[in-house]
Structure formats: structure tokens, C-alpha cells
C-alpha positions as CSV (number, residue, x, y, z in Angstrom):
1,M,11.2,76.4,106.1
2,T,10.0,73.1,106.3
3,D,9.6,71.6,110.0
4,D,11.6,68.4,108.6
5,E,14.4,70.7,107.8
6,K,14.4,72.8,111.0
7,K,13.9,69.7,112.7
8,Q,17.2,68.4,110.9
9,L,19.0,71.4,111.4
10,T,18.2,71.5,114.9
11,S,20.4,67.8,115.4
12,D,23.1,69.7,113.4
13,P,26.1,68.3,115.4
14,D,28.7,71.7,114.7
15,G,26.7,73.9,112.8
16,L,28.1,73.4,109.5
17,T,24.9,72.2,108.1
18,T,23.1,75.1,109.7
19,Y,25.6,77.8,108.0
20,E,25.4,75.9,104.4
21,Y,21.6,76.2,104.9
22,I,22.1,79.8,105.4
23,A,24.7,79.8,102.4
24,N,22.5,78.0,99.8
25,H,19.5,79.8,100.8
26,I,19.9,83.1,101.3
27,G,18.0,84.4,98.5
28,V,14.9,82.3,99.4
29,P,12.4,84.7,100.3
30,D,10.7,83.1,103.0
31,L,14.2,81.9,105.1
32,D,13.6,82.1,108.3
33,I,16.9,83.7,109.3
34,D,16.4,84.6,112.9
35,W,15.6,80.7,113.6
36,L,19.1,79.2,111.8
37,T,20.3,82.2,113.4
38,S,19.5,81.2,116.9
39,N,20.2,77.5,115.9
40,L,23.5,78.3,115.0
41,I,24.0,79.7,118.3
42,N,22.9,76.7,120.2
43,V,24.4,74.0,118.1
44,D,27.9,75.5,117.2
45,S,30.4,74.6,120.6
46,N,33.1,77.1,119.5
47,G,32.4,79.7,117.3
48,Q,33.7,78.9,114.0
49,F,30.4,78.9,112.1
50,T,28.5,81.6,113.7
51,G,32.3,83.6,112.8
52,S,32.0,82.7,109.3
53,A,28.2,83.5,109.4
54,A,28.1,86.9,110.5
55,R,31.2,87.4,108.0
56,Y,28.8,85.9,105.4
57,L,25.5,88.0,106.5
58,H,27.7,91.4,106.6
59,A,29.5,90.8,103.2
60,I,25.8,90.2,102.1
61,D,23.7,92.8,103.6
62,P,25.0,94.7,106.7
63,Q,21.9,96.5,106.9
64,A,19.5,94.0,106.8
65,F,21.3,91.4,108.6
66,S,21.9,93.7,111.6
67,A,20.5,92.5,114.2
68,N,21.5,88.9,113.1
69,I,24.8,89.9,112.9
70,A,25.0,91.2,116.2
71,K,23.9,88.2,117.9
72,L,26.3,86.1,115.8
73,I,29.0,88.3,117.0
74,E,28.0,88.3,120.7
75,A,27.8,83.9,120.3
76,T,30.9,84.2,118.6
77,I,33.1,86.0,121.7
78,D,31.3,83.8,124.1
79,K,32.0,80.6,122.5
80,D,35.7,80.9,121.2
81,R,37.8,80.5,124.2
82,E,40.4,80.0,122.2
83,H,40.4,83.0,120.3
84,R,40.9,81.1,116.9
85,Y,37.3,83.3,115.2
86,L,38.2,86.0,116.7
87,L,40.7,88.2,114.7
88,P,39.3,87.0,111.4
89,L,35.7,88.0,112.6
90,M,36.9,91.5,113.7
91,L,39.0,92.1,110.3
92,G,36.1,90.9,108.2
93,I,33.4,93.2,110.3
94,Y,34.9,96.0,110.9
95,G,38.0,96.3,108.0
96,E,41.6,95.6,107.9
97,D,42.3,98.6,109.5
98,C,40.3,98.7,112.2
99,D,43.5,98.4,114.5
100,S,43.9,102.6,113.5
101,H,40.4,103.6,114.8
102,A,39.8,100.9,117.6
103,K,38.7,104.0,120.0
104,E,36.4,105.2,117.8
105,I,35.0,102.2,116.9
106,S,35.2,101.2,120.4
107,A,33.2,103.4,121.5
108,V,30.0,103.3,119.1
109,D,30.0,99.2,119.2
110,N,30.1,97.0,122.7
111,N,30.7,93.9,120.2
112,F,34.3,95.7,118.5
113,R,35.3,96.7,121.9
114,R,34.7,93.2,123.5
115,I,37.2,91.4,120.9
116,Y,39.4,94.0,120.6
117,K,40.0,93.2,124.3
118,R,39.7,89.6,124.4
119,L,42.8,89.7,121.4
120,Y,44.5,92.7,123.0
121,P,44.4,92.7,127.0
122,T,46.9,95.3,127.8
123,S,45.6,97.3,125.5
124,V,45.0,100.8,126.8
125,L,41.7,101.2,124.5
């Protein structure tokens, strides 16, 4: 990434431009995914693009991007006050049947537990 690209992405108004940059450059060997993750977290105010980026990176390579995915999930949980993006995020990362395994997943994944408690606050998890 060039300094000009970073400067442009730093002024991204909502995260869309940074998300598109990730999607369009995912195969580039010198992609600075750590910087892009941090920038996306900084510019996305409502969690829409952090959640989308977490699902996208999970679909590409969940092992290689695990640290970035975890950061993006944490940011989405914190930013998505209206819970518009949490359910698609949970289903995209943990699978369509995650409800049936909620206790097991929650025991090993704090992000899952946090999402689940936000979506189902009265649940006995």
C-alpha cells in the first residue's frame, strides 16, 4: 500500500471504501491487512463494514485472518447498538446451526458469548 492510499482510506467517511479496498486487493502479497483492519475499525461508526469484513475474511481464510477477524467481531459488537449486523455476523462466522450449540461455542469463544447475550439477553447461556 502506498502512503497516498493510506491517506485516502484514513478519510473514509463510513468504512465502505476500506472494505472495498480489502475485497479488491485480498490476493495482493503485500496487503497490510493489520493496518486495514485498524482503519476500518476507526472509520466505521455503526459496525456495518466491520461485520461484513469479518465475514468476508472468514470466508477467504479463517485461520490466516483469525486475529483480524476477532478484532473486527469485537468492534462490530461494540459499534452495532441497534443489533442490525450481529445476527448475520453470528450466523456467518459460527454457522446457521450455532443456536443449537450455543453453550459449547460460548464456553470457548468470548465473542460468540457477547453476541449471543446481546441478541438474546434473557437467555440462560
